[in-house]
C-alpha positions in Angstrom: 87.6 -10.9 86.0 89.3 -9.6 89.1 90.8 -12.2 91.6 88.9 -10.7 94.5 86.5 -12.2 97.1 83.0 -10.7 96.7 82.4 -10.8 100.5 85.6 -10.0 102.3 87.4 -8.1 99.4 90.5 -10.3 99.8 92.7 -10.0 96.8 96.2 -10.9 95.6 99.2 -10.1 97.8 102.8 -9.5 96.8 105.9 -11.1 98.3 109.2 -12.8 97.4 110.3 -16.2 96.2 113.4 -16.9 98.3 115.8 -19.4 97.1 118.3 -21.5 99.2 120.9 -18.9 98.3 118.7 -16.1 99.5 118.0 -14.7 96.0 114.7 -12.9 96.0 112.3 -12.5 93.1 108.8 -11.0 93.2 105.8 -13.3 93.3 102.0 -13.1 93.9 100.0 -14.8 96.5 96.5 -15.4 95.1 93.4 -16.0 97.2 91.8 -19.4 97.3 88.7 -18.5 95.3 85.7 -20.8 94.8 82.6 -20.2 92.6 79.5 -21.1 94.6 75.8 -20.7 94.2 74.2 -18.9 97.1 70.5 -18.8 97.9 69.2 -15.3 98.6 66.3 -14.3 100.9 63.9 -13.7 98.1 64.3 -17.3 96.9 66.6 -16.7 93.9 70.1 -18.0 93.7 73.2 -16.3 92.3 76.8 -17.3 91.6 79.5 -15.6 93.7 83.3 -16.0 93.8 84.3 -16.2 97.4 87.5 -17.3 99.2 87.6 -20.6 101.0 87.7 -18.9 104.4 84.4 -17.1 103.7 82.8 -20.3 102.4 83.7 -22.0 105.7 82.2 -19.1 107.6 79.0 -19.3 105.6 78.6 -23.0 106.2 79.3 -22.5 109.9 76.6 -19.9 110.2 73.9 -21.8 108.3 
């Protein structure tokens, strides 16, 4: 299963681990995904994987 937000499309980013001696090695920054159950307009509910930022936005709008 892809590590991608189903609403915003946010996915993993690539960067560097930087040590005290400035040695650089590749690393991945993963999104903060949560599995939540969302109620749809027709009364049914479905599970979606969304990032924490989008979850906060959904709670703010409802």
